[in-house]
C-alpha positions in Angstrom: 16.8 -56.1 198.6 15.4 -55.3 195.0 17.9 -53.9 192.8 17.2 -50.5 191.1 15.6 -50.8 187.7 17.6 -48.8 185.1 15.8 -47.2 182.2 17.3 -45.2 179.4 16.6 -41.8 180.9 15.8 -42.5 184.5 16.4 -45.0 187.5 13.6 -46.5 189.5 14.5 -47.7 193.1 12.2 -50.2 194.2 13.4 -51.6 197.5 10.5 -50.0 199.5 7.5 -50.6 197.2 5.6 -53.8 197.5 4.9 -53.8 193.7 8.0 -53.8 191.7 8.5 -52.5 188.1 6.5 -54.9 186.0 5.3 -55.3 182.4 1.7 -54.1 183.1 2.9 -50.5 184.3 5.6 -50.2 181.6 3.1 -51.2 178.8 0.5 -48.6 180.1 3.2 -45.9 180.4 4.2 -46.5 176.9 0.9 -47.0 175.3 -1.3 -44.5 176.7 -2.1 -41.8 174.1 -0.7 -38.2 174.6 -2.1 -37.0 171.2 -4.2 -34.3 172.8 -1.0 -32.8 174.6 -2.4 -32.8 178.1 -1.3 -30.0 180.5 -2.2 -32.0 183.6 -1.7 -35.8 184.4 -2.6 -37.9 187.3 -1.3 -41.5 188.1 -3.4 -43.4 190.4 -1.7 -45.9 192.7 2.0 -44.8 191.6 3.8 -47.6 193.4 7.4 -46.9 192.4 6.4 -43.9 190.2 7.3 -45.6 186.9 4.4 -44.6 185.0 4.7 -41.0 185.9 8.4 -41.0 184.9 7.6 -42.5 181.6 5.1 -39.9 181.0 7.4 -37.0 182.1 9.9 -38.3 179.6 7.3 -38.6 176.8 5.6 -35.2 177.2 5.9 -31.6 178.4 2.8 -31.7 180.7 3.5 -29.1 183.5 1.7 -31.0 186.3 2.1 -34.7 186.7 0.6 -35.7 190.0 0.6 -39.1 191.6 -1.5 -40.5 194.3 -0.3 -43.4 196.5 -1.9 -45.0 199.6 1.0 -47.0 200.9 3.5 -44.9 202.9 6.6 -46.8 201.7 5.6 -46.7 198.1 4.8 -43.1 198.4 8.2 -42.5 199.8 9.8 -44.5 197.0 7.9 -42.5 194.4 8.8 -39.2 195.9 12.6 -40.2 196.1 12.4 -41.5 192.4 10.8 -38.3 191.2 13.4 -36.1 193.0 16.2 -38.2 191.5 14.9 -37.8 187.8 15.4 -34.9 185.4 11.7 -33.9 185.7 11.4 -33.5 189.5 9.9 -30.0 189.0 6.9 -31.4 187.3 6.5 -34.5 189.4 4.4 -34.6 192.7 3.1 -37.4 194.8 0.3 -37.3 197.4 0.1 -39.9 200.2 -3.6 -40.5 200.3 -6.4 -42.8 199.2 -7.6 -42.1 195.9 -11.3 -41.6 197.3 -10.0 -38.8 199.7 -8.0 -37.4 196.9 -10.6 -37.4 194.2 -13.2 -35.9 196.6 -10.8 -32.9 197.5 -9.9 -32.3 193.9 -13.5 -32.2 192.8 -14.4 -29.9 195.7 -11.7 -27.6 194.2 -13.2 -28.0 190.9 -9.9 -29.0 189.4 -9.4 -31.6 186.6 -6.9 -33.7 184.8 -6.5 -34.0 181.2 -5.1 -37.5 181.3 -5.6 -40.0 184.2 -3.6 -43.2 184.2 -4.0 -46.2 186.5 -2.4 -49.7 187.0 -5.0 -50.5 189.6 -5.0 -53.4 192.1 -6.8 -56.3 190.7 -6.4 -59.5 192.6 -9.7 -60.3 194.4 -9.4 -61.0 198.1 -9.1 -64.9 197.7 -5.3 -64.7 197.2 -4.3 -62.3 200.0 -0.7 -63.0 201.3 0.7 -62.2 204.7 2.3 -59.0 203.4 0.0 -56.0 204.1 1.7 -53.5 201.8 1.7 -56.1 198.8 -2.0 -56.8 199.5 -2.8 -53.1 199.5 -1.0 -52.7 196.1 -2.5 -56.0 194.5 -6.0 -56.3 196.0 -9.1 -54.6 194.8 -10.3 -54.3 198.5 -8.0 -51.2 198.9 -9.5 -49.6 195.7 -12.5 -51.2 193.8 -12.9 -50.8 190.1 -16.2 -49.0 190.8 -14.5 -46.5 193.4 -11.7 -46.0 190.7 -14.2 -45.1 188.0 -16.5 -42.9 190.0 -13.4 -41.0 191.2 -12.1 -40.5 187.8 -15.4 -39.5 186.5 -15.4 -36.6 188.9 -11.8 -35.2 188.1 -11.3 -36.0 184.4 -11.6 -32.9 182.3 -14.4 -32.5 179.7 -12.0 -33.6 176.8 -9.8 -35.8 179.0 -8.6 -39.3 178.5 -8.5 -42.1 181.2 -6.1 -45.0 180.4 -6.0 -48.2 182.4 -4.7 -51.7 182.4 -6.9 -54.6 183.7 -6.8 -58.5 183.6 -8.5 -59.6 180.4 -11.3 -61.3 182.5 -12.2 -58.1 184.0 -12.6 -56.3 180.7 -16.2 -56.6 180.1 -17.1 -55.7 183.6 -14.8 -52.6 183.8 -16.3 -51.3 180.4 -19.8 -51.7 181.9 -18.9 -49.9 185.0 -17.3 -47.0 183.1 -20.3 -46.7 180.8 -22.6 -46.2 183.9 -20.4 -43.3 184.9 -20.4 -41.8 181.3 -17.0 -43.0 180.4 -16.9 -44.7 176.8 -14.3 -46.9 175.5 -12.4 -45.4 172.7 -9.3 -47.7 172.4 -8.4 -51.1 173.5 -5.3 -53.3 173.1 -5.4 -57.1 174.2 -2.1 -58.4 175.4 -0.6 -61.8 175.2 2.6 -63.2 176.3 3.3 -64.9 173.1 1.3 -66.1 170.1 -0.3 -69.2 171.5 -0.8 -68.1 175.0 -4.2 -66.7 176.4 -4.9 -63.0 176.3 -3.7 -61.8 179.6 -4.1 -58.0 180.0 -6.4 -55.4 178.4 -5.1 -51.8 178.0 -8.0 -49.4 177.6 -8.7 -45.7 176.9 -11.9 -43.9 177.9 -13.3 -40.5 177.5 -16.7 -38.8 177.9 -17.4 -39.0 174.1 -18.6 -42.0 172.2 -16.3 -42.4 169.2 -15.5 -45.3 166.9 -13.4 -47.9 168.9 -10.0 -48.4 167.9 -9.0 -52.1 168.5 -5.5 -53.6 168.4 -3.6 -56.5 169.9 0.0 -57.0 171.2 2.1 -60.0 171.4 5.1 -59.5 173.8 7.4 -62.5 172.9 8.3 -64.9 170.2 10.3 -67.0 172.5 11.7 -66.4 176.0 13.5 -62.9 175.8 12.9 -62.8 172.1 10.6 -59.8 171.6 8.2 -59.0 168.9 8.8 -55.9 166.6 5.6 -54.5 168.0 6.7 -54.7 171.6 10.3 -53.4 170.7 8.6 -50.4 168.8 6.3 -49.7 171.8 9.1 -49.9 174.6 12.2 -48.9 172.8 12.4 -45.4 174.2 12.6 -46.9 177.7 14.3 -50.3 177.8 18.1 -50.5 177.2 17.9 -53.8 175.4 15.5 -52.9 172.8 
């Protein structure tokens, strides 16, 4: 039984979701830009709903939708949304992103901000746990399917924020460009100063602008966090 994860302004129950609260999701929820004051936000593959909840805390967007394929994770997102102070702005759909994006584009609706902490382990490492596989493996949502869907339902001046393994960075940027999504901002993340780059946070739009590049180191030693990481996550984590 996984214990609930307590943030400063909300609680995330995670006993039903295959993917628990992790650093990737929290980083994306804290890092993604809200400078354009989005009215409508979509979280693809919500899992526990943690990113949606972080964005509800950070901004006044009236519509924060989430889409989650796995039924248990979907139920968990819904419950976490309802338990929060922002239940009236948060809504989760139980569907594949491909179905969801097709339906939204048919209705000619768009989102000003789309965020995703997508599945990214390739199929070589499948486990016996079907839900966990769905949450972690690209067979349930390939990067290509993700980007194609996003390009259909992102508003003209919208922003798409995503976190991927560093080794997938180049491939993801190329796929995005094929669909007229250009890299505007990028942050490479390391666990500590001497470790290899592990993740890349990226932000895309339909506009080619000068790329803003940054890097982030999480720890100086075990449980000793860098000033930059504390600054980024202090509104959420109690211990920051």
